[in-house]
Structure formats: C-alpha cells, structure tokens
N, C-alpha and C positions, 0 to 999 in steps of 0.2 A: 426350554426352547429359546426364551429371551436371552439367557446367558450365552447360548451358542450363537445367536444372532449378533450379540454385542461383540463376541470374540471374533466372528467372521468380519464384522465391520472394522474392528481395530486392525486385524491382519491385512485387510485390503488397504487401509489407510497407511500402514507401515510400508506396504508394497509401493504405494504412490510416493511416499517419502524417499524411498531408495531410488525409485525411477527418476524422480526429479533431481536428486543429488547427483547421480551419475550422468544424467543428460546435461545438467546445467553447470555443475561445479568443475572448473578447470582443474586437472590433476595437480597442478602446482599449488593450488589453494586447499587441497584436501587436508593437509596437516593443520592448517589454520582453522578450518571449520570444525574438524573433529576435536582439535585441542580446545576450542571455545566450548564445545558441548561437554567435554569431560571436566573441564574446570568448573562449569556451572553445576554439573551433577555432583561435584564434590563440595559445593557450597559457595564458590566464588560468585560474584555478581558482575559479570562482564556482559555488556549488551551483545545479543546475538545478531542484531541488525540495526541499521540506521536508515532513516528516510530523509532525503533532502528535496526541497522544492526548488528546482533550478530556476523557475520563473513562474509568475502567476499570469503571464500573457497566454491567451488562448484564442483560437479562431472560432470557437463554439460558445454557446451560452446555455449550458445544460441546467435544467431546472433543479437538479440535485447536487450541483457542484459543491464539494466540501470546501473548496478554496474561493468560492464565489464572492465572499465579503472581505477577503484578506487583501486584495489588490489595492494599492494606493500609489502615491507619487514617490515613495521612498526609493532610494538607489539599491538596485540588486547587487549582490556580491559579484565581484569580478572573478574571472577565471583564476587569477593568482590567489585571491582570497579564498576561493573554494579549495584550491590546492593546499593552502595552509590549514584549513579546517579539516579536510579529509586526512591529511597527514597526522593530525592530532587524534582523529578517530581511529586511525590505523594503529597508532601507538597504544591506544587503550585496549586493543585486542578485538575490535569489531571486525567480523569476517564478511558480513553481507551488507550491501548497499542498494537501496531502491532510489532511483532518480525519477521524481514526479514533477507535476506542475499544478496548474496550468498545463500547457503542452510544452514539454522540455525541448522538443525538436525545433521550437521557434528560436532558441538561442543559436546564434551563428557560430559559437565556439563549442557546441555540444559534443562534437566528435573528439575534440581535445580533452574535454572534461571526462568523457567516457574512457578515453585511452588512459588517462591518468588514474581514474578510479579502478579500472579493470586490472591494472597491474597490482592492486592491493586488496581488492574486494571481489566477491562474487556479485557482479553488478547487473541489476535488472532495470530496464527502462520502461516506465509507464507511458502509454501513448493512446490517443484516440484513433490512431491508424490513418488519419487523413493524408499525411505526407510520407507514409512508409511505402515508397515505391521500391522497385528492384535495386536501383542504384544506391539508395540510402541504406537499404538493408545490407547490401554488400559492404558498404563503408562501415556500418555499425559492427558487423561481424569482424571485419579486419581490425577495428579499434579494440576488440576484445570483449564486446558485450556478451554476457552470459545468457541473457533471456530477455524477450520482449513480452510485456503484459499489455494486451490490447483490449480496450474496453468494449464490451457488448452489453448494453443495458437490457435489451429484450431480444429474443430470437425472432420476433416479428419485425421485419424491416421498417414498416411504416411507424410502428410504436417507438422503435429505437430512434429514428430520425426525428420524431416529435419530441422525445425527451431531450435530444441533443440540439433541437431547434435549428436543424439544417438538413436539407434534403441530400441524400446520397451518402450519409455517414455510415449507414450499415454496410452498403456495398463496398465502401473504402476499407472499413475495418475487416470485413470478411476477406477481401482481396489481400490485405496486408498479412493476415494469418496464413493464407495459402502461400504467399511469397516467402514468408519466413521459413515455413516447412520446406519449400523447394530449395532454399538457400542453405539449409542445415542450421538455421538459427532457431533454437528452441523458443516456443511462444506459448503463452497461456491466455485463455479467455478470462478477463477480469469482469465480474458482474456484481451488482449490488441488488439486494432483494428487499422490497418493501412488504408491508402487511398485505397489500393488494396483489403482489406477485409472488407469494410464498407457496403457490401450489406446485404439486409434483410435475404437472404438464410443462410448466415453464422451465424447470431444471432439466427435464428429459429432453426438451428441444435444444437446450444449450449443450447438453452432452452430445447430442447427435451432430450439432454444428462443430463441436470440437473434433469429433471423429472425421467429419467431412473435410475439414480444413487442415488437419494434421497437428492441431494444438495438442500439447502434451498433458494439459490439465485445465480444469475450470476452477478458478478461485472465486468463491462465493462469499461476499461480504454483506453483513446486515446494514440496512439503512440507518444512518445516524442523524440526529437533528442538529446539523452543523452547516456552516456556509449558507448557500441558497436554500437549504432545507431546514434552517434553524427554527422555523416556526411549524415544522411538520413532525412533531413528536408522536402524533397519532399514527404515523406511517411506520414507526418502529415495530419490529417483530415481537410478538408475545412469546413467552417461554414455550407455549405449546407449538407455535409455528416454528421456532428454532428446533424443537425436538422432531417435528415432522420433516424438516429439511434433512436433518442428520439421518433419519430413518429411511428416507426415500431416495436420496441421491446415491449415485454410483460412487462409492468411496475409493474405488480403484482409479477413478478419473477426476473426481471433485473433492475439494476440501473447503471446509467452512471456517472462516475467521483466520485460521493459520494452520501450520503443519509442525508437529502433529496437533490435533485439535486441542486448543488451550482450555484449561478448566477455570482459569482466572485471567483477567486482563494483564497483558504483558508489562504494562507500566509499573505494576506493583512488584514485579520481579527485576526491575531495572533491565528489562529484556530489549527495550527499543527506545528510540527518541527521534524527534523530528527537528529539522532546521529549515527555517523558511528562506525564501529568496533574499530576504533582507538581513538574514543572520540571526533571527530570533530562535531561541531554543525552547521547544515545547515537549511535553511528555509524548504526544503523538499528534498527527495532523488533525485528528478529530476532537482534540481538547484544546480550545483556543486560549491557552494561558501561557504567557512567556515569562521565563525565569532569568533571562539575561541575553546578551548578544555576543556573537562571535563574528570575526576574530578579535573584537575589542577586548574580550576576556578569553583566557584559555578555556577550551571546551570542558576539560575535566573540572574546572572550578564551577562553571555554570551547572553542569550535571549534578555535582555534589549538592549544590544549593537547592536544585530542583528536587532531587530524590530524598532529601532530608526535610522537605517542607511538610507541614501538618496535613496537607490534603492526602498524603500517602498513608495516613493513619486510618483511613476510612474502613469501617468494620466489614462492609460488603465490597469485596475485591473484584467488582465487575465494572464495566464501562461507566465512568463517572458522568459522561455527557447524557446518559439516559436517566439519571437521577434528577427529578424535578426540583428537589430541595437544593441539590448541589448547584444546579443551573441558576436558581433564584439567588443563591448566596454569592456566587462568584462571577456571573456574567451579567451584562447590561440587560435592561428590560425590553420594552417594546419599541424603543426609538429606532431610527434608521441606524443600522450597524455597519453599513458599507464604509470600509477604510478605518474602522475603529477596533478591529480585532487583529491580533490577539490582545487580551487584557494583560496588563503588566502586573505581575505578582510580586509583592514585597515581603 
C-alpha cells in the first residue's frame, strides 16, 4: 500500500511539473530548458536556475525575511551591470531566472530588467503583491514575464498581516493572484512553513486559496534560520514534519522545496546560485557566504571558485544553514549582524 501511495504521489508531482512547464515556459525557450535537463542527466553540471536579488529595499518588515540583515549602504548593481551579468549566465547555459528582493518592483527599471531577462530565461518574479495592480500586471506580461510568485505566509489574513507587519497585506496578495489569473499571467502562491505551521490544515487552506484565486501551484518552502530568522533555528522543520508535509499535501497542486522534489540540496549539484543586489555571488540566498563579486570578475570565475571550495565536501548533502556546527564555524556569533552579511569566504 505504501509503495502504491509513493508511486501515486510521484505521478501527481510529475503531472504538476508538466503543467507548470507548459503553462510557464515560452515555446521559444523549450529547447533551452530541455537541453539543460538532458545535459545534466548525462553528467554535465550546468545550473538549472539562477536567483538574483534586484534590491533589498522593501515596504514591509517581515519577521522571517531571509534578506532582512543583508541591506546596507552599498551601491546596487545598475541595469547595465545586471545586463552584463545576466548575459554571462545565459552563456553558461542557465535556462531559468528568479528575480527576488526585498521587493523587486521597487526598482524603477524593473520592467526593462524583466524585458531583458525574459528574452533569455524563463523568468519568475517574486513579490509580496502589494503593488501588483492590473496595470502593472499587464506591463509585466507584455515585458515577457513567465510567472509571478506571490507570498502568502498564512491562509489566515490577520496572521499573514501580523507576520508581514502591515495591515492589508493579505488582501493585496490575494487580489494580485486573482488579477494575474484574469490577465493570463501564471502565478503561484509562495509560502514558508515553520515547525509551528506544519499541520495539514494550514496547507489545505493554502491549497483552497490557490484554487479560489486561480494560482497554478503552491510552492512550499521550509523555514530557514537566515536573515531576520537567523536566531530561530528552533522553528525549522523536523524530518518528521517534512515527511508529514509530503504525505498530506496535494502533490498535483503543491510542491515542497523544488520540482521535482530534490533528494539533496541543489548547491551540491551546482544546480543553482544567487547574486545579491550588490553583486555578491552566494551558493543560495539562504547561505550567507560570498565567494566573489560580479561584474568585477567574470561570473564563471566566481562560480568555479565557489563550487570547488571545501564547504562542498560536506558528507551530509543537505541544507548547510541547518547544521549548527556549520553555522558556528562559518557565520558570526551573537553580535548584531545587520549589514554584516554575507560573510566573505577566502
């Protein structure tokens, strides 16, 4: 019976993969995405995705913000610098790009950045939804945006607004999801789950919200002790809670961590990387270690330095930020961390 359940779950998950692929990927980029997949299946190590932080500015003050301690007075990359960096990522064979923040829509040149990116990558915009009105959604779609990922922390409006520290956030995010569906712009609900919110009822309510708003999927991410949450390791999910999520969520609508469900952290497969608004290259947004800066150095040079570093020799190929010993060795202690992250790795 368990084998049948596992098979059914994997079949639903694959169905969701295909649904998202055909709904989100522009036909002109199908060869690029499929080519990347085939090359990696044959043993090549070409990143399947990149994430960039367009800005750390944001109109909210979320208690869980993974970028909450990164913002400082440093100069953000200009539009032309981002074009240079993204051109290098394109030449490396990266097919997908997530643009995050902060709130990326606060950049006045965000439409031009998305227009440039969308001609080269399957481009997803991460947003809190506050400024995603009908006009902006129309402009984003025209610029070639493939998908919007709108954050919903809790299906309870009051709890979502409390976590975001601003009244009306839930209503704005829900409205944005509905407007995206009405405009034909695919959108997903992006949520994070703590140990306190790992119950089946929470996910079931988010699934219902997705159906109500026309969202094509619910992306479920486990809470990580980073950013404003860096002192909250006790909120991380236990292995049992992660298993419960996988067993109770509707796998034809929800996915956990990634698609298809990863068995090990993608940084060990050179599957992804993150570039901050200041040009710092990190393994991912949740691992505040910087291995160099772009465009001061070629992206390929920094990535090779990063991926050949000894931290990737870790025997347990799971999220490093969850390892207390790793955090103690590589990250600062209990002092104020604001503006001091990421840590420079030599």
